[in-house]
C-alpha positions in Angstrom: 119.5 44.6 -51.2 116.3 43.5 -49.5 113.8 42.2 -52.0 110.8 44.5 -52.7 107.4 43.3 -51.7 104.1 42.5 -53.4 100.4 42.4 -53.0 97.6 42.7 -55.5 95.9 45.6 -53.7 97.2 49.1 -53.0 98.9 48.0 -49.7 101.9 45.7 -49.5 102.3 42.4 -47.6 105.7 42.0 -46.0 105.5 38.2 -46.6 105.4 38.5 -50.4 108.2 39.4 -52.8 108.1 40.8 -56.3 110.7 40.5 -59.0 111.6 43.5 -61.2 109.9 41.9 -64.2 106.7 41.1 -62.3 106.6 44.6 -60.8 107.1 46.2 -64.2 104.3 44.1 -65.8 101.9 44.9 -63.0 102.8 48.6 -63.2 102.0 48.6 -66.9 98.6 47.0 -66.1 97.9 49.6 -63.4 98.7 52.4 -65.9 96.5 50.8 -68.5 93.6 50.6 -66.1 94.0 54.2 -65.0 94.2 55.5 -68.6 91.2 53.4 -69.5 89.1 55.1 -66.9 85.7 53.9 -65.7 86.8 53.3 -62.2 85.5 54.9 -59.0 87.5 57.5 -57.2 88.4 55.0 -54.5 89.5 52.4 -57.1 91.6 55.0 -58.9 93.3 56.1 -55.7 94.0 52.5 -54.8 95.5 51.9 -58.3 97.5 55.1 -58.1 98.9 54.0 -54.7 99.7 50.6 -56.1 101.4 52.2 -59.1 103.6 54.4 -56.8 104.6 51.3 -54.8 105.4 49.3 -57.9 107.5 52.2 -59.4 109.5 52.3 -56.1 110.0 48.5 -56.3 111.3 48.8 -59.8 113.6 51.6 -58.9 115.0 49.6 -55.9 115.8 46.8 -58.2 117.5 49.1 -60.8 119.4 50.9 -58.0 120.6 47.5 -56.7 121.7 46.4 -60.2 123.6 49.7 -60.7 125.4 49.2 -57.4 126.4 45.7 -58.4 127.6 46.8 -61.8 129.6 49.7 -60.3 131.1 47.4 -57.8 132.1 44.8 -60.4 133.6 47.5 -62.7 135.5 49.3 -59.8 138.7 47.4 -59.0 139.1 49.3 -55.8 135.7 48.5 -54.4 
């Protein structure tokens, strides 16, 4: 599985990678900031986009982990 990517803004930088734990922690922070409010529409949209990206990164890691477990548990694989 190709490792997911990270950047602190709403867009991603192909040169940076993000672990599952780091993506999850940053996603929690993004959600907290969105729930807190007080941001401009532009900031909120950037946070939302970043959150969507982080959720996809987490899902990629989980899907990869599931494939590895399935492969290890399936003697015919």
